[in-house]
DSSP file (Angstrom, degrees, kcal/mol; ACC not computed):
  #  RESIDUE AA STRUCTURE BP1 BP2  ACC     N-H-->O    O-->H-N    N-H-->O    O-->H-N    TCO  KAPPA ALPHA  PHI   PSI    X-CA   Y-CA   Z-CA
    1    1 A M              0   0    0      0, 0.0     2,-1.1     0, 0.0     3,-0.1   0.000 360.0 360.0 360.0 136.6   19.8  -23.3   -3.8
    2    2 A A    >   -     0   0    0      1,-0.2     3,-1.3     2,-0.1     4,-0.5  -0.705 360.0-168.2 -82.4 102.5   16.9  -24.4   -1.6
    3    3 A K  G >  S+     0   0    0     -2,-1.1     3,-1.2     1,-0.3    -1,-0.2   0.826  81.9  62.5 -62.4 -31.1   14.2  -24.9   -4.2
    4    4 A S  G 3  S+     0   0    0      1,-0.3    -1,-0.3    -3,-0.1    -2,-0.1   0.746  99.7  54.2 -68.9 -22.1   11.5  -25.1   -1.6
    5    5 A S  G <  S+     0   0    0     -3,-1.3     2,-0.4     2,-0.0    -1,-0.3   0.552 104.5  62.8 -89.3  -6.9   12.2  -21.6   -0.4
    6    6 A L  S <  S-     0   0    0     -3,-1.2     2,-0.1    -4,-0.5    -1,-0.0  -0.949  73.7-140.8-120.2 136.5   11.8  -20.1   -3.9
    7    7 A D     >  -     0   0    0     -2,-0.4     4,-2.3     1,-0.1     5,-0.2  -0.427  37.2 -99.3 -83.6 172.4    8.7  -20.1   -6.0
    8    8 A D  H  > S+     0   0    0      1,-0.2     4,-2.7     2,-0.2     5,-0.2   0.879 120.8  52.8 -62.5 -39.4    9.0  -20.6   -9.7
    9    9 A S  H  > S+     0   0    0      1,-0.2     4,-2.1     2,-0.2    -1,-0.2   0.897 110.6  47.5 -66.0 -38.5    8.8  -16.9  -10.7
   10   10 A T  H  > S+     0   0    0      2,-0.2     4,-2.4     1,-0.2    -1,-0.2   0.921 112.3  49.3 -67.3 -42.6   11.5  -16.0   -8.2
   11   11 A A  H  X S+     0   0    0     -4,-2.3     4,-2.5     1,-0.2    -2,-0.2   0.916 111.1  49.8 -62.4 -43.0   13.8  -18.8   -9.5
   12   12 A D  H  X S+     0   0    0     -4,-2.7     4,-2.5     1,-0.2    -1,-0.2   0.898 110.3  50.7 -62.6 -40.0   13.2  -17.8  -13.1
   13   13 A A  H  X S+     0   0    0     -4,-2.1     4,-2.4     2,-0.2    -2,-0.2   0.912 110.5  48.9 -64.7 -42.3   14.0  -14.1  -12.2
   14   14 A V  H  X S+     0   0    0     -4,-2.4     4,-2.3     1,-0.2    -2,-0.2   0.928 112.2  48.3 -63.1 -44.9   17.2  -15.2  -10.5
   15   15 A V  H  X S+     0   0    0     -4,-2.5     4,-2.5     1,-0.2    -2,-0.2   0.913 111.3  50.6 -62.1 -42.4   18.2  -17.3  -13.5
   16   16 A A  H  X S+     0   0    0     -4,-2.5     4,-2.6     1,-0.2     5,-0.2   0.912 110.4  49.2 -62.8 -42.7   17.5  -14.5  -15.9
   17   17 A V  H  X S+     0   0    0     -4,-2.4     4,-2.5     1,-0.2    -1,-0.2   0.909 111.7  49.1 -63.6 -41.7   19.6  -12.0  -13.9
   18   18 A V  H  X S+     0   0    0     -4,-2.3     4,-2.5     2,-0.2    -2,-0.2   0.931 112.2  47.9 -63.8 -44.8   22.5  -14.4  -13.8
   19   19 A I  H  X S+     0   0    0     -4,-2.5     4,-2.4     1,-0.2    -2,-0.2   0.925 113.6  47.0 -62.7 -44.9   22.3  -15.1  -17.6
   20   20 A V  H  X S+     0   0    0     -4,-2.6     4,-2.8     2,-0.2     5,-0.2   0.908 111.8  51.2 -63.7 -41.5   22.1  -11.4  -18.4
   21   21 A S  H  X S+     0   0    0     -4,-2.5     4,-2.6    -5,-0.2    -2,-0.2   0.926 111.2  47.0 -62.8 -44.3   25.0  -10.6  -16.1
   22   22 A V  H  X S+     0   0    0     -4,-2.5     4,-2.3     1,-0.2    -1,-0.2   0.908 112.9  50.0 -63.6 -41.2   27.2  -13.3  -17.6
   23   23 A A  H  X S+     0   0    0     -4,-2.4     4,-2.2     2,-0.2    -2,-0.2   0.924 111.8  47.5 -63.7 -44.4   26.3  -12.1  -21.1
   24   24 A V  H  X S+     0   0    0     -4,-2.8     4,-2.6     1,-0.2    -2,-0.2   0.925 112.6  48.9 -63.6 -44.6   27.1   -8.4  -20.3
   25   25 A L  H  X S+     0   0    0     -4,-2.6     4,-2.6     1,-0.2    -1,-0.2   0.891 110.2  52.0 -63.1 -38.0   30.4   -9.3  -18.7
   26   26 A S  H  X S+     0   0    0     -4,-2.3     4,-2.3    -5,-0.2    -1,-0.2   0.920 110.9  46.9 -64.3 -42.8   31.3  -11.4  -21.7
   27   27 A V  H  X S+     0   0    0     -4,-2.2     4,-2.9     2,-0.2     5,-0.2   0.910 112.6  49.8 -65.1 -42.5   30.6   -8.5  -24.1
   28   28 A V  H  X S+     0   0    0     -4,-2.6     4,-2.6     1,-0.2    -2,-0.2   0.926 112.3  47.2 -62.6 -44.5   32.6   -6.1  -21.9
   29   29 A E  H  X S+     0   0    0     -4,-2.6     4,-1.0     2,-0.2    -1,-0.2   0.896 113.4  49.0 -63.5 -39.7   35.5   -8.4  -21.7
   30   30 A W  H  X S+     0   0    0     -4,-2.3     4,-0.5    -5,-0.2     3,-0.3   0.925 113.2  46.1 -66.2 -44.6   35.4   -9.0  -25.5
   31   31 A L  H >< S+     0   0    0     -4,-2.9     3,-1.1     1,-0.2    -2,-0.2   0.900 111.3  51.6 -65.9 -40.1   35.2   -5.3  -26.3
   32   32 A S  H 3< S+     0   0    0     -4,-2.6    -1,-0.2     1,-0.3    -2,-0.2   0.737 106.9  56.2 -69.1 -20.5   38.0   -4.5  -23.9
   33   33 A G  H 3< S+     0   0    0     -4,-1.0    -1,-0.3    -3,-0.3    -2,-0.2   0.577  86.3 100.3 -87.0  -9.8   40.1   -7.1  -25.6
   34   34 A L  S << S-     0   0    0     -3,-1.1     2,-0.1    -4,-0.5    -3,-0.0  -0.460  86.3-100.8 -74.6 148.0   39.7   -5.6  -29.0
   35   35 A P              0   0    0      0, 0.0    -1,-0.1     0, 0.0    -2,-0.1  -0.452 360.0 360.0 -66.2 140.9   42.6   -3.4  -30.4
   36   36 A A              0   0    0     -2,-0.1    -2,-0.0    -4,-0.1    -3,-0.0   0.482 360.0 360.0 -70.9 360.0   41.9    0.3  -30.0
């Protein structure tokens, strides 16, 4: 990522979105792996 093209708030927002997306995908995968 070109740090110079992003201000701190934009970088923080991108990081937050990535973390939330990974967390949601992990929960979905975990729930789908549970026995019905």
